[in-house]
C-alpha positions in Angstrom: 88.3 151.3 117.9 86.5 153.2 120.7 84.1 151.1 122.8 80.4 151.6 122.1 78.7 154.0 124.5 75.4 153.6 122.6 74.9 154.9 119.1 72.3 157.6 119.0 69.1 156.5 117.3 68.3 160.1 116.3 71.7 160.3 114.6 71.0 157.2 112.6 67.7 158.6 111.5 69.2 161.9 110.4 72.6 160.8 108.9 75.2 158.1 109.3 78.2 160.3 109.5 77.5 162.2 112.7 79.2 160.8 115.7 56.7 161.6 125.8 56.2 160.7 129.1 57.4 162.5 132.2 60.0 161.0 134.6 59.2 158.0 136.7 58.3 158.6 140.3 61.3 158.5 142.6 61.5 155.1 144.4 60.3 155.1 148.0 62.8 155.7 150.8 61.8 153.5 153.8 59.0 152.4 155.9 58.5 149.4 158.2 60.3 146.1 158.8 63.2 144.9 160.9 66.2 147.2 160.6 69.9 147.5 161.1 71.8 150.7 162.0 72.8 153.2 159.3 76.4 154.3 159.4 75.5 158.0 159.4 73.2 157.7 162.3 70.0 158.3 160.3 67.0 156.0 160.4 68.1 152.4 160.4 68.1 150.5 157.1 65.3 148.1 156.2 66.9 144.6 156.1 64.0 142.2 156.7 61.3 141.5 154.2 58.0 143.2 155.1 56.0 140.2 153.6 56.1 137.4 151.1 57.9 138.1 147.9 55.6 138.7 144.9 55.7 135.9 142.3 58.9 135.8 140.4 60.7 138.1 142.8 63.2 137.7 145.7 63.9 140.0 148.6 67.3 141.8 148.5 68.1 142.7 152.1 69.2 146.3 152.7 72.8 147.0 153.6 76.0 148.9 152.7 78.4 148.3 149.8 81.1 150.0 147.8 79.7 151.1 144.5 81.9 151.7 141.4 85.2 150.4 140.2 88.7 150.3 141.7 90.8 148.4 139.1 92.1 149.1 135.6 89.0 147.4 134.1 86.8 150.3 135.2 85.9 153.1 132.8 86.0 156.8 133.7 82.4 157.1 134.7 82.7 154.2 137.1 84.8 156.3 139.5 85.2 157.2 142.2 84.3 154.1 144.3 82.0 155.3 147.1 79.9 153.9 150.0 76.2 153.5 149.4 73.5 152.4 151.9 70.2 151.0 150.6 67.0 149.9 152.2 65.9 146.4 151.1 63.7 145.8 148.1 62.2 143.0 146.0 63.6 142.3 142.5 62.5 140.2 139.5 64.7 137.1 139.4 64.6 137.2 135.6 64.4 139.8 132.9 60.9 140.7 131.6 60.1 138.3 128.8 58.2 138.6 125.6 55.4 136.6 127.2 55.3 139.1 130.1 55.3 142.1 127.8 52.6 140.6 125.6 50.3 140.2 128.6 50.8 143.9 129.3 50.1 145.0 125.7 47.0 142.8 125.6 45.7 144.2 128.8 46.3 147.9 128.0 46.6 148.3 124.2 50.0 149.9 124.8 52.0 150.9 121.7 55.8 151.0 122.1 58.1 153.7 120.7 59.3 151.4 117.9 55.8 151.0 116.7 55.4 154.7 116.1 57.0 157.1 113.7 60.3 158.4 115.1 60.4 161.8 116.8 62.7 164.1 118.7 61.1 163.6 122.2 64.5 162.6 123.6 66.2 165.8 122.5 66.6 168.5 125.2 64.0 171.3 125.0 65.4 174.3 123.2 68.2 172.3 121.4 68.9 173.0 117.8 68.8 169.2 117.2 65.0 169.6 117.2 65.4 171.3 113.8 67.1 168.2 112.3 65.2 166.4 109.5 64.6 162.7 109.6 65.6 161.0 106.4 62.4 160.3 104.4 63.2 156.6 103.9 63.5 156.2 107.7 60.5 158.2 108.7 58.6 155.0 109.5 58.1 153.0 112.7 61.1 150.9 113.5 64.1 150.4 115.7 67.9 150.0 115.8 69.3 146.6 114.9 72.8 145.1 114.3 73.7 144.6 110.7 74.0 140.9 109.8 76.7 139.2 107.8 79.4 141.8 108.4 83.0 141.3 107.2 86.1 143.1 108.3 86.0 145.2 105.2 82.6 146.6 106.2 84.0 148.2 109.3 84.8 151.9 108.7 87.0 153.3 111.5 85.6 156.7 110.8 82.1 155.5 111.4 82.9 153.3 114.4 79.7 151.8 115.8 77.7 153.2 113.0 79.3 150.5 110.8 77.3 147.8 112.5 74.1 149.6 113.7 71.3 150.4 111.4 67.7 151.7 111.7 65.3 149.0 110.4 61.8 150.0 109.6 59.4 147.4 111.0 61.7 146.2 113.8 60.1 146.2 117.2 59.5 143.9 120.2 57.4 141.5 118.2 59.9 141.5 115.3 63.4 141.8 116.8 65.4 141.6 113.5 62.8 143.3 111.3 59.3 142.7 109.9 60.2 139.2 108.6 61.3 138.0 112.1 59.1 136.8 114.9 59.1 136.0 118.6 56.9 132.9 118.2 59.6 130.6 119.4 61.1 133.3 121.8 58.4 133.9 124.3 60.7 133.1 127.2 63.4 135.4 125.9 63.8 138.9 127.3 61.7 141.6 125.5 63.9 144.0 123.5 63.3 147.1 121.4 61.6 148.8 124.4 62.5 152.3 125.3 63.0 153.5 128.9 59.5 155.0 128.7 58.1 151.7 127.5 59.7 149.9 130.4 58.5 152.4 132.9 54.9 152.0 131.6 55.1 148.3 132.0 56.4 148.7 135.6 53.6 151.0 136.5 51.0 148.7 135.1 52.5 145.9 137.2 52.6 148.0 140.4 56.4 148.0 140.3 59.2 150.3 139.2 62.6 150.3 137.5 65.6 149.8 139.9 67.8 152.7 140.7 71.3 152.2 139.4 72.6 151.7 143.0 69.9 149.0 143.6 70.9 147.3 140.4 74.6 147.1 141.2 74.0 146.1 144.8 71.7 143.3 143.6 74.0 142.2 140.8 76.9 141.7 143.3 74.8 139.0 145.0 76.4 139.7 148.4 80.0 139.6 147.1 82.3 142.5 147.8 84.8 143.9 145.2 84.3 141.3 142.5 84.3 141.9 138.8 81.3 139.7 138.0 78.2 138.5 139.9 79.9 135.2 140.6 83.5 136.3 141.3 86.6 137.5 139.5 87.1 134.7 137.0 85.2 135.2 133.8 84.9 131.5 133.0 85.5 129.5 136.1 86.5 126.0 135.3 86.1 126.9 131.6 82.3 127.3 132.0 80.4 130.2 130.4 78.5 132.0 133.1 76.7 134.6 130.8 75.5 135.2 127.3 78.0 137.5 125.6 79.9 137.7 122.3 82.8 135.3 121.7 85.3 136.0 118.9 86.2 139.0 116.8 83.4 141.6 117.4 81.4 142.5 115.3 82.5 140.2 112.5 82.6 136.7 113.9 80.7 135.2 116.9 82.1 131.8 117.7 79.0 131.1 119.8 80.8 129.2 122.5 77.9 130.0 124.9 75.4 128.5 122.4 73.4 131.7 121.9 74.0 134.1 119.0 71.5 136.7 120.2 69.2 136.6 123.2 68.9 133.5 125.4 65.8 132.3 127.2 65.9 133.9 130.6 67.5 131.9 133.4 69.8 129.8 131.2 72.9 130.6 133.2 73.6 130.2 136.9 72.0 132.7 139.3 74.0 134.9 141.7 74.0 134.8 145.4 70.6 136.5 145.6 69.0 134.1 143.2 69.0 136.6 140.3 69.6 135.4 136.7 71.3 137.2 133.8 72.7 140.1 135.8 75.6 139.8 133.4 75.0 139.5 129.7 71.9 138.6 127.7 70.4 142.2 127.4 71.2 145.6 128.8 68.7 146.5 131.5 67.1 150.0 131.9 67.5 151.6 135.3 65.5 154.5 136.8 68.4 157.0 136.9 69.2 159.8 134.6 72.8 159.6 133.3 75.7 161.9 134.1 79.3 160.9 133.8 80.3 162.4 137.2 77.4 161.5 139.4 79.6 159.2 141.6 81.4 162.3 142.8 78.3 163.8 144.2 76.0 160.8 144.9 74.4 160.8 148.4 75.2 157.9 150.6 71.7 156.8 151.4 69.3 155.5 148.7 70.7 157.5 145.8 68.1 158.3 143.1 70.5 159.5 140.4 70.9 163.1 139.1 67.9 165.4 138.6 68.7 165.8 134.9 70.8 163.8 132.4 73.9 165.2 130.9 76.1 163.1 128.5 79.2 165.1 127.7 79.4 163.3 124.4 75.9 164.2 123.4 74.6 167.0 125.8 71.4 167.6 123.8 70.1 164.1 124.3 68.2 162.9 127.3 69.7 159.6 128.5 69.0 157.0 131.2 71.3 154.4 132.8 71.5 150.8 131.5 73.3 148.0 133.2 74.4 144.4 132.8 75.8 144.1 129.3 74.4 142.0 126.5 74.9 139.3 124.0 76.8 141.9 122.0 79.4 142.6 124.7 82.9 141.2 124.0 86.2 141.2 125.9 87.8 142.7 122.8 85.4 145.7 122.7 82.7 146.3 125.3 83.1 144.6 128.7 79.7 145.8 129.9 79.1 142.5 131.6 81.1 143.6 134.7 79.0 144.5 137.8 80.3 148.1 137.8 80.0 148.8 134.0 77.6 151.7 133.1 75.8 152.4 129.8 73.7 155.2 128.7 70.7 155.1 126.3 68.4 157.6 124.7 65.3 157.4 126.9 62.8 157.5 124.0 64.3 154.7 121.9 64.7 151.0 122.1 67.5 148.8 120.8 68.1 145.3 119.6 70.0 144.3 122.8 68.1 146.2 125.5 65.4 145.1 128.0 64.7 145.5 131.7 63.5 143.9 135.0 61.4 145.4 137.8 61.8 146.0 141.5 59.3 146.7 144.3 60.3 148.8 147.3 59.9 147.5 150.8 56.7 149.6 151.1 55.4 148.7 147.7 53.6 145.4 148.2 50.2 147.1 148.2 50.6 148.4 144.7 51.6 145.0 143.4 48.5 143.4 145.0 46.3 146.1 143.5 47.8 145.6 140.1 47.4 141.8 140.3 43.7 142.2 141.3 42.9 144.3 138.3 45.5 146.6 136.7 44.3 149.5 134.7 46.2 151.3 132.0 49.9 152.1 132.2 49.3 155.5 133.8 47.2 154.3 136.8 49.4 151.8 138.6 52.1 153.5 140.6 54.8 152.0 142.8 
């Protein structure tokens, strides 16, 4: 069975047999702070923190690392491995929680994509896909969820991932499994069913931004070089689960050895060398970058921002953004997205049952965070 590279929400809305806002501002490049030399002779990298870390964040010192995969575990779009240099930045130690997101919604009145009727805003302008018709029974606010109670007989090889994904009217960040579910006892879990645009709006409100893909991988490595996971090369050192993923035969039986069937409260597993939690598993995390399969062949060495436009060769008409880190649905028998080099792509205008985010602040972005903390306006006024 092919591994999941994200089912397309639009496809689920139109049929089960087919297999907004402008882009975020580019993250800042560099400014002040103690520095170290850059390998190409350009301005030195920012390595020392320009001030105290904002609450809930840590400083990730600038430096050089090898981005991408080398071993057989890597997928095609994780190659070639290449050197990247980054200026330092601050990063949330934990994924944005339901409690965090609720404060944002209460302050701004923001309405997420899943709380609106579905549309074709993630379809490339001029594409014939804009002429597709949404199935009438699904033309209601909702989001993509995993089907519950599946048996092996429910899995159709011809449908692949569409065998276990479904559009659920009424599903959104407040109701993760549908209208009858609640986050009342999950306020410290990562928020899910948020689109890239929803995550970007939250970041702007907070005076922050989404991490670039390079920043995310550099931070996830926690200062380790060439390792598969944020803690090393052994998935379960000493028999201990280090992340929230799927155990057992996916998608039929989760043996729940890590004690969490779906999302876990943030910070339940050990942090990496930088003090970051859940950089492997729990939920996929949105990144700033557009997705292309071959970006690593052309990526600049210094502070790469991702390609100017997205292009997924599997679905060229759909605008997609990078996601990283894997989720509670990742399994060693299907999707090993919990590796530090693993890449995922998601339709930027839609959320999913297993997708959330965390924020970063550039080395010259502390002023925006302070302004937001003193009285944030709506989601369009606070900029990193």
